[in-house]
FITOR-313369 format. One record per residue (C-alpha): residue in three letters; x, y, z. Coordinates in pm, 1 decimal. Example, Ala and Ser with C-alpha at 12.3 -4.5 7.8 and 13.67 -1.06 7.14 Angstrom:
residues 2
r, X, Y, Z
ALA, 1230.0, -450.0, 780.0 $
SER, 1367.0, -106.0, 714.0 $
***
This chain:
residues 276
r, X, Y, Z
LEU, 7509.4, 8595.5, 9.1 $
PHE, 7169.9, 8686.2, -132.0 $
LEU, 7134.6, 9014.6, -315.1 $
LEU, 6825.8, 9184.5, -450.1 $
PHE, 6855.5, 9281.0, -817.7 $
GLY, 6535.0, 9441.8, -939.0 $
CYS, 6270.3, 9186.9, -840.7 $
CYS, 6502.8, 8887.0, -877.2 $
ALA, 6685.1, 8702.9, -602.3 $
ILE, 7046.7, 8636.9, -696.0 $
HIS, 7290.8, 8412.9, -517.2 $
ALA, 7642.6, 8505.5, -620.0 $
PHE, 7851.2, 8192.4, -679.5 $
THR, 8224.4, 8244.6, -658.3 $
SER, 8487.5, 7990.5, -751.5 $
PRO, 8842.9, 8027.3, -883.8 $
PHE, 8869.2, 8021.9, -1262.5 $
ALA, 9169.3, 7792.2, -1237.3 $
ARG, 9249.3, 7581.8, -935.3 $
GLY, 9586.7, 7660.3, -780.5 $
THR, 9561.9, 8030.6, -871.5 $
ARG, 9463.3, 8320.1, -649.8 $
LEU, 9150.4, 8525.9, -683.1 $
GLU, 9147.4, 8902.5, -711.3 $
GLY, 9196.0, 9037.7, -364.6 $
GLY, 9428.1, 8754.0, -262.0 $
GLY, 9173.5, 8481.6, -184.6 $
ALA, 9313.7, 8129.6, -203.0 $
THR, 9144.4, 7836.6, -367.3 $
SER, 8959.9, 7565.0, -177.8 $
SER, 9184.3, 7282.6, -59.7 $
SER, 8914.4, 7035.8, -167.1 $
SER, 8995.0, 7116.4, -531.8 $
LEU, 9372.4, 7098.2, -538.6 $
CYS, 9438.0, 6734.2, -630.9 $
MET, 9445.7, 6639.9, -997.4 $
LYS, 9127.9, 6484.0, -1135.4 $
ASN, 9031.6, 6269.4, -1431.7 $
ILE, 8731.8, 6440.0, -1587.6 $
ALA, 8511.1, 6298.0, -1862.3 $
VAL, 8347.0, 6544.3, -2102.3 $
PHE, 8072.2, 6431.5, -2338.0 $
GLY, 8015.7, 6636.8, -2651.8 $
ALA, 8378.6, 6745.4, -2615.7 $
SER, 8406.9, 6946.2, -2938.8 $
GLY, 8097.9, 7159.5, -2870.1 $
LEU, 8135.0, 7524.4, -2773.7 $
THR, 8060.1, 7485.0, -2403.2 $
ALA, 8218.0, 7140.5, -2373.7 $
ALA, 8539.9, 7266.9, -2534.5 $
GLU, 8557.2, 7530.4, -2261.1 $
CYS, 8525.5, 7251.1, -2003.5 $
VAL, 8802.2, 7052.1, -2172.4 $
TYR, 9038.6, 7346.7, -2206.3 $
GLN, 8985.4, 7486.7, -1857.7 $
ALA, 9024.3, 7144.1, -1697.0 $
LEU, 9353.8, 7093.2, -1879.3 $
GLU, 9469.9, 7439.9, -1778.8 $
ASN, 9381.0, 7351.7, -1418.4 $
GLY, 9618.6, 7055.6, -1438.2 $
ASP, 9350.9, 6789.3, -1464.0 $
SER, 9337.2, 6507.8, -1716.7 $
VAL, 9041.9, 6488.0, -1954.7 $
VAL, 8880.4, 6206.1, -2148.4 $
GLY, 8648.6, 6348.5, -2413.2 $
LEU, 8392.5, 6180.6, -2636.2 $
THR, 8281.7, 6351.3, -2956.8 $
ARG, 8163.6, 6257.9, -3300.7 $
ASN, 8413.6, 6500.2, -3450.2 $
PRO, 8752.5, 6501.3, -3270.5 $
SER, 8909.6, 6725.0, -3535.0 $
LYS, 8670.9, 7005.9, -3438.3 $
LEU, 8806.5, 7034.1, -3084.6 $
VAL, 9008.8, 7354.9, -3066.2 $
ILE, 9104.7, 7600.5, -2795.7 $
PRO, 8787.9, 7803.5, -2732.0 $
LYS, 8754.9, 8175.2, -2792.5 $
GLY, 8623.0, 8259.5, -2449.1 $
SER, 8909.7, 8147.3, -2226.4 $
GLY, 9166.2, 8071.4, -2497.6 $
GLY, 9278.7, 8427.6, -2558.0 $
ASN, 9528.5, 8455.7, -2842.5 $
LYS, 9553.5, 8074.9, -2857.2 $
ALA, 9188.4, 8043.8, -2962.8 $
GLY, 9136.6, 7820.9, -3263.3 $
GLU, 9453.1, 7618.8, -3213.1 $
PRO, 9402.3, 7240.0, -3203.6 $
LEU, 9375.1, 7070.0, -2865.8 $
VAL, 9398.9, 6707.8, -2974.9 $
ASP, 9772.0, 6673.3, -2903.0 $
HIS, 9759.9, 6785.7, -2540.9 $
PRO, 9942.5, 6525.4, -2327.7 $
ASN, 9667.1, 6513.6, -2062.7 $
LEU, 9383.9, 6473.4, -2312.3 $
THR, 9241.2, 6144.3, -2435.3 $
LEU, 8996.3, 6205.8, -2716.2 $
ILE, 8763.7, 5929.5, -2829.7 $
ALA, 8563.4, 5941.6, -3151.7 $
GLY, 8219.0, 5807.2, -3078.6 $
ASP, 7845.7, 5852.4, -3041.3 $
ALA, 7705.2, 5904.9, -2692.0 $
THR, 7377.7, 5740.2, -2794.2 $
LYS, 7572.2, 5414.0, -2817.0 $
GLN, 7642.9, 5253.5, -2480.6 $
ALA, 7956.6, 5082.8, -2610.9 $
ASP, 8108.0, 5417.3, -2712.1 $
VAL, 8025.2, 5574.7, -2375.6 $
ASP, 8179.6, 5277.2, -2194.4 $
LYS, 8509.7, 5337.6, -2375.9 $
VAL, 8548.7, 5663.6, -2183.2 $
PHE, 8523.4, 5490.6, -1847.7 $
HIS, 8750.8, 5204.9, -1954.0 $
SER, 9026.1, 5447.5, -2057.0 $
ALA, 9082.7, 5601.6, -1711.4 $
ALA, 8957.4, 5607.2, -1352.6 $
ILE, 8707.9, 5890.8, -1394.6 $
ASP, 8645.1, 6123.4, -1098.2 $
GLY, 8374.1, 6346.5, -1242.2 $
VAL, 8162.9, 6382.7, -1555.9 $
VAL, 8037.7, 6679.8, -1755.2 $
VAL, 7763.2, 6626.1, -2013.1 $
ALA, 7742.1, 6924.1, -2251.0 $
LEU, 7577.2, 6774.8, -2557.1 $
GLY, 7413.2, 6972.6, -2833.7 $
GLY, 7307.1, 6978.6, -3195.1 $
LYS, 6997.4, 7036.2, -3402.8 $
THR, 6719.3, 6786.8, -3341.4 $
SER, 6693.2, 6732.6, -3717.1 $
ASP, 7057.3, 6618.5, -3717.5 $
VAL, 7088.1, 6421.8, -3394.2 $
GLY, 6736.9, 6290.3, -3332.9 $
GLU, 6454.8, 6378.4, -3094.7 $
THR, 6582.3, 6183.8, -2791.8 $
MET, 6959.5, 6220.2, -2827.7 $
LEU, 7007.3, 6413.6, -2504.2 $
THR, 6800.3, 6173.4, -2296.1 $
ASP, 6940.5, 5855.8, -2449.4 $
SER, 7300.3, 5974.4, -2426.7 $
THR, 7268.0, 6092.8, -2069.3 $
GLN, 7112.4, 5762.8, -1964.5 $
ASN, 7408.7, 5582.3, -2120.5 $
VAL, 7648.4, 5802.8, -1925.1 $
ILE, 7459.3, 5736.6, -1601.5 $
ASN, 7467.5, 5361.6, -1668.6 $
ALA, 7844.4, 5370.8, -1714.1 $
MET, 7896.8, 5590.6, -1407.3 $
LYS, 7701.8, 5350.8, -1188.3 $
ASP, 7892.2, 5055.2, -1329.2 $
LYS, 8224.2, 5219.3, -1237.7 $
GLY, 8112.5, 5381.2, -913.3 $
VAL, 8155.0, 5739.7, -1036.3 $
LYS, 7936.0, 5982.1, -842.2 $
ARG, 7979.5, 6342.8, -959.8 $
LEU, 7784.5, 6460.7, -1264.8 $
ALA, 7719.0, 6803.3, -1417.3 $
VAL, 7469.0, 6822.4, -1703.3 $
VAL, 7421.0, 7140.0, -1907.0 $
THR, 7060.6, 7197.4, -2015.0 $
SER, 6906.5, 7546.0, -2050.5 $
ILE, 6711.1, 7821.1, -1886.9 $
GLY, 6345.5, 7730.7, -1940.0 $
ALA, 6398.1, 7356.7, -1896.3 $
GLY, 6218.7, 7162.6, -1624.9 $
ASP, 6060.9, 7386.6, -1361.8 $
SER, 6249.5, 7697.9, -1478.1 $
GLU, 6006.4, 7787.9, -1757.7 $
LYS, 5902.3, 8107.7, -1578.5 $
GLN, 6264.4, 8221.1, -1563.4 $
ALA, 6292.4, 8238.0, -1942.5 $
PRO, 6223.6, 8574.0, -2108.4 $
PHE, 5897.4, 8604.9, -2299.8 $
PHE, 6049.3, 8582.9, -2647.8 $
PHE, 6242.1, 8269.9, -2552.6 $
LYS, 5923.9, 8111.9, -2415.8 $
ILE, 5769.5, 8155.7, -2759.9 $
LEU, 6063.9, 7971.7, -2916.1 $
MET, 6032.8, 7696.0, -2657.2 $
MET, 5672.7, 7638.0, -2761.0 $
THR, 5740.4, 7656.5, -3136.1 $
ALA, 6075.7, 7617.6, -3311.7 $
MET, 6246.4, 7463.8, -3006.6 $
LYS, 5958.1, 7248.8, -2884.4 $
LYS, 6122.4, 6915.5, -2966.1 $
ILE, 6461.6, 7001.1, -2820.9 $
PHE, 6299.5, 7118.7, -2497.4 $
ALA, 6098.5, 6799.4, -2474.0 $
ASP, 6431.4, 6618.3, -2491.2 $
LYS, 6594.7, 6851.4, -2237.9 $
ASN, 6305.9, 6802.4, -1994.5 $
ALA, 6328.8, 6423.4, -2026.1 $
GLN, 6708.1, 6446.5, -1988.5 $
GLU, 6668.7, 6635.9, -1662.4 $
GLU, 6428.2, 6374.3, -1525.2 $
VAL, 6677.5, 6098.0, -1604.3 $
VAL, 6944.4, 6289.1, -1411.6 $
LYS, 6718.3, 6360.4, -1112.9 $
ASN, 6628.0, 5993.0, -1086.5 $
SER, 6987.7, 5872.8, -1122.8 $
GLY, 7081.7, 5857.2, -755.6 $
LEU, 7410.5, 6030.6, -841.0 $
GLU, 7561.5, 6347.8, -696.5 $
TYR, 7438.3, 6562.4, -982.1 $
CYS, 7408.1, 6926.9, -1069.6 $
ILE, 7181.5, 7024.1, -1358.8 $
VAL, 7318.5, 7352.2, -1496.6 $
ARG, 7067.1, 7583.9, -1663.9 $
PRO, 7250.4, 7876.8, -1823.3 $
GLY, 7094.0, 8190.0, -1964.0 $
GLY, 7178.9, 8325.0, -2308.9 $
LEU, 7515.3, 8179.3, -2408.8 $
THR, 7800.2, 8382.5, -2557.4 $
VAL, 8161.2, 8307.4, -2653.9 $
ASP, 8292.1, 8612.1, -2468.0 $
ALA, 8586.2, 8599.1, -2228.8 $
PRO, 8497.8, 8473.9, -1881.4 $
THR, 8365.1, 8739.5, -1646.8 $
GLY, 8416.2, 8544.2, -1325.3 $
VAL, 8060.8, 8649.6, -1233.7 $
ILE, 7824.2, 8355.3, -1199.2 $
ASN, 7488.5, 8441.4, -1046.1 $
VAL, 7257.6, 8162.6, -934.2 $
ILE, 6932.7, 8338.7, -999.5 $
GLU, 6570.3, 8280.9, -903.7 $
GLY, 6418.1, 8537.6, -1139.6 $
GLU, 6453.5, 8603.4, -1511.0 $
ALA, 6799.5, 8513.2, -1632.1 $
GLY, 7040.2, 8719.4, -1837.9 $
SER, 7333.6, 8615.6, -2056.0 $
ILE, 7648.9, 8428.7, -1959.3 $
PRO, 7972.9, 8338.8, -2139.2 $
ARG, 8022.8, 7970.3, -2206.5 $
ALA, 8355.8, 8004.2, -2026.4 $
ASP, 8174.5, 8089.7, -1702.6 $
VAL, 7932.7, 7800.4, -1751.0 $
ALA, 8230.4, 7568.2, -1789.1 $
GLN, 8385.5, 7698.3, -1467.7 $
PHE, 8061.8, 7626.0, -1281.5 $
CYS, 8040.2, 7274.1, -1428.1 $
LEU, 8399.7, 7192.0, -1339.4 $
SER, 8349.0, 7314.1, -984.7 $
ALA, 8041.2, 7091.6, -962.8 $
VAL, 8241.5, 6778.9, -1041.2 $
THR, 8567.0, 6861.3, -859.2 $
ASP, 8475.2, 7053.7, -543.6 $
GLU, 8385.4, 6824.3, -255.9 $
ASP, 8175.0, 7093.9, -87.7 $
PHE, 8006.8, 7231.5, -403.1 $
PRO, 7682.0, 7389.8, -275.4 $
TYR, 7443.5, 7295.2, -558.8 $
ILE, 7462.8, 6915.9, -560.9 $
GLY, 7119.5, 6765.7, -612.4 $
GLN, 6991.2, 7094.4, -754.1 $
ALA, 6919.1, 7255.5, -1091.1 $
PRO, 7040.5, 7615.9, -1063.5 $
CYS, 6980.6, 7876.5, -1332.6 $
ILE, 7295.6, 8080.1, -1387.5 $
SER, 7379.6, 8404.1, -1563.0 $
SER, 7644.4, 8673.5, -1551.5 $
VAL, 7380.0, 8941.2, -1598.2 $
GLY, 7106.7, 8897.3, -1341.4 $
GLY, 6753.1, 9024.6, -1347.6 $
THR, 6758.6, 9153.4, -1704.2 $
SER, 6576.8, 9024.5, -2008.2 $
TRP, 6768.8, 8886.9, -2301.5 $
THR, 6705.1, 8774.4, -2655.7 $
LYS, 6853.5, 8450.5, -2782.6 $
ASP, 7150.9, 8545.5, -2996.7 $
ARG, 7155.3, 8308.2, -3293.7 $
SER, 7420.3, 8503.1, -3481.1 $
LYS, 7742.4, 8347.9, -3605.1 $
ALA, 7931.5, 8575.0, -3367.3 $
ALA, 7758.4, 8425.1, -3063.6 $
ARG, 7856.4, 8080.1, -3187.3 $
GLY, 8215.8, 8182.6, -3245.0 $
GLU, 8187.6, 8151.4, -3621.6 $
MET, 8307.8, 8501.7, -3706.1 $
***
């Protein structure tokens, strides 16, 4: 279904927030998603990655997560409700590995711990802290391990403005991309090229302005200027990409937002990062 919103083409993506539940209006979930999966999440304690971990566990899947800081993995604010902030490390279906994704040996530990069905890469951090090629190097390590184990499905979170989506970023964000965020976008662009050349069944996910709000269930795949989107909705999209056999955006790099066709300003506040 293609809708016209202002001057922007929007393709409304709909997928159940949790597999095995029913959508509003009585719609049932896809049968291709109902069997339990083993999902690997890289950057597991990050804000978006934690949403992937938590939602996958809530869906009944098992998760193997790699993070430098396992103690920082908590139930996220967006989809966690009144449980937000509680530790996740003791969940029976979660295997959490302390490690560095830039090290191939650490990445390999994830794939040795379980028969992985799908992979989400949601890495982040300041370039000054993690290095100028962390995203690219880490993602290449993940791809190497996936090929070694025959794992096909991969979702990689980058950003609106990365790759060929530069024109979809609002003007103010374009300025940041060319100045304060120049190095991180060079890394994101190289990361995307590594994924595109991987030969895997990938989806590069380019979200608009990220928030820690509750999930809206509205995920617009948008061709024009992107709006904001809760991290919880981004996580839902990523999990669908690696679990749904008939996911429609394999081999693509969709830009997604919950607010389509409107400009937005990057929210760098502590509230947007869930720190308040």
